[in-house]
C-alpha positions in Angstrom: -20.7 19.9 34.9 -18.7 17.5 32.7 -18.9 13.9 33.6 -16.4 11.1 33.1 -18.7 9.8 30.4 -18.8 13.2 28.6 -15.0 13.4 28.7 -14.7 9.8 27.2 -17.2 10.6 24.5 -15.3 13.8 23.6 -12.1 11.8 23.4 -13.8 9.2 21.2 -14.8 12.1 18.9 -11.1 13.3 18.8 -11.3 16.3 21.0 -7.6 16.9 22.0 -8.4 18.9 25.2 -10.5 16.0 26.4 -7.6 13.6 26.1 -5.7 15.8 28.6 -8.7 16.0 30.9 -9.1 12.2 30.7 -5.4 11.7 31.6 -5.6 14.2 34.5 -8.7 12.4 35.8 -7.1 9.0 36.1 -3.3 9.4 36.0 -2.5 9.8 39.7 -4.8 6.9 40.7 -3.3 4.6 38.0 0.3 5.6 38.9 -0.4 4.3 42.3 -1.6 1.0 40.8 1.6 0.9 38.6 3.8 1.5 41.7 2.3 -1.5 43.4 3.6 -3.7 40.5 6.9 -2.2 39.5 10.0 -1.9 41.6 10.5 1.8 41.2 8.7 5.0 40.3 10.5 5.3 36.9 9.3 1.9 35.8 5.8 2.7 37.1 5.7 5.9 35.1 6.8 4.0 31.9 4.1 1.5 32.4 1.6 4.3 33.0 2.5 6.0 29.8 2.3 2.7 27.8 -1.1 2.0 29.4 -2.5 5.4 28.5 -1.3 4.9 24.9 -3.3 1.6 24.8 -6.3 3.3 26.5 -6.3 6.2 24.0 -5.9 3.8 21.0 -8.7 1.6 22.3 -11.3 4.2 23.5 -13.8 2.8 20.9 -13.7 -0.6 22.6 -15.2 0.7 25.9 -18.6 -1.0 26.0 -20.0 1.1 28.9 -21.3 -1.9 30.9 -19.0 -1.0 33.9 -17.6 2.2 35.3 -14.8 3.7 33.2 -12.3 3.4 36.0 -12.6 -0.4 36.0 -11.9 -0.5 32.3 -8.9 1.9 32.7 -7.6 -0.1 35.7 -7.8 -3.4 33.9 -5.7 -2.0 31.0 -3.2 -0.5 33.5 -2.9 -3.8 35.4 -2.5 -5.8 32.2 0.1 -3.4 30.9 2.1 -3.8 34.2 1.8 -7.6 34.0 2.9 -7.6 30.4 6.0 -5.5 31.3 6.9 -7.8 34.2 6.5 -10.8 31.8 8.6 -9.1 29.1 11.4 -8.4 31.6 11.0 -12.0 32.9 11.0 -10.5 36.4 8.6 -13.0 37.9 8.8 -16.6 38.5 6.1 -18.7 40.2 6.7 -21.6 42.3 4.0 -24.1 41.7 2.0 -25.1 44.8 4.5 -24.0 47.4 3.1 -24.6 50.8 -0.4 -24.7 49.3 -1.7 -26.8 52.2 -0.7 -24.1 54.7 -3.0 -21.5 53.0 -4.3 -19.2 55.7 -2.4 -20.6 58.6 0.4 -18.0 58.5 -1.4 -15.4 60.5 -3.1 -17.5 63.2 -0.9 -16.1 65.9 -2.9 -12.8 66.2 -1.0 -11.0 63.5 -2.9 -8.8 61.0 -1.9 -6.8 58.0 -4.6 -4.4 59.0 -2.2 -3.1 61.7 -0.2 -1.3 59.0 -0.9 1.9 57.2 -1.1 1.8 53.4 2.3 3.3 52.8 4.0 0.8 55.1 2.2 -2.1 53.5 3.2 -1.0 50.0 6.8 -0.6 51.1 6.8 -4.2 52.4 5.0 -5.5 49.4 7.7 -4.0 47.1 10.3 -6.1 48.9 8.5 -9.4 47.9 9.7 -11.5 45.0 7.9 -10.3 41.9 5.7 -13.4 41.6 4.5 -13.0 45.2 4.2 -9.3 44.9 2.0 -9.6 41.8 -0.4 -12.1 43.2 -0.6 -10.2 46.5 -1.4 -7.0 44.7 -4.0 -8.6 42.5 -5.8 -10.5 45.3 -5.4 -8.4 48.4 -5.3 -4.9 46.9 -7.0 -5.0 43.5 -9.6 -7.5 44.6 -9.3 -10.1 41.9 -10.3 -13.7 42.6 -7.7 -16.5 42.5 -9.4 -17.9 39.4 -9.1 -14.6 37.6 -5.5 -14.2 38.7 -4.7 -17.7 37.4 -6.3 -16.9 34.0 -4.6 -13.5 33.7 -1.1 -14.8 34.7 -1.5 -18.2 33.0 -0.9 -20.1 36.2 -3.0 -22.5 38.1 -5.4 -21.4 40.8 -3.4 -23.4 43.3 -0.2 -21.5 42.3 -2.0 -18.2 42.8 -3.2 -19.3 46.3 0.2 -20.6 47.3 1.9 -17.4 46.1 -0.5 -15.4 48.1 0.1 -17.5 51.2 3.9 -17.2 50.6 3.6 -13.4 50.3 1.8 -13.3 53.6 4.5 -15.5 55.2 7.2 -13.2 53.9 5.3 -10.1 54.9 5.0 -11.5 58.4 8.8 -12.2 58.5 9.5 -8.7 57.3 7.2 -7.2 59.9 8.5 -9.4 62.7 12.1 -8.4 62.0 11.1 -4.7 61.8 9.4 -5.1 65.2 12.5 -6.7 66.7 14.6 -3.8 65.3 12.2 -1.2 66.7 11.6 -2.8 70.1 15.0 -3.9 71.0 
C-alpha cells in the first residue's frame, strides 16, 4: 500500500504518475478550503491550480516535521490570501467593536445550529476581511496571533473582525429565520 509519504517521495524524485496521485489525494479537500476564501468556484479553482503549482515547485522544502496535509493546506491558504490581497478585495477596519468581543451570541444563539453548507453559504456573504478572519479562526483553527502575522494586521483587528463576522452572521441568520417563520 502506497502512503502519502511514498507518493511525496516519488514526486520529489520526478515520477510523473505520482504528481497525479498527489493531486488526486489533496485536490478536493483543498478546493473546499479555497471555496471558503473566494467568492465563487471559478476563483477557487484558479487559486487551487496556482497553489498546486507552488506545492509542486517546492516539494523539496517539505521538512517532514508535520503531516503533509498541514503543509499543503498552509500553501493553499497563503495562496488564497495572496490572491485576495492582489485583488485588493479585503479591507480591515481596525479595532471595530473590539470591546464587544464575545458578547454577540449571549442571547442563546449558536453557530453550531447550522450544518456546514449553510454556514459556508452565510460566510461567503461576509465582507472579505471578515470572511477571511472567520475562516482562519473558526474553520481553519489559526490563533488570532497567527492570523495577525499572516495578514499583517494587529491581533486586536483580527479579534474585532471575528467579532464583526459573528455579528453579521447572526444578523443574516435572524433575517433568514424571520423569512422562514413568518
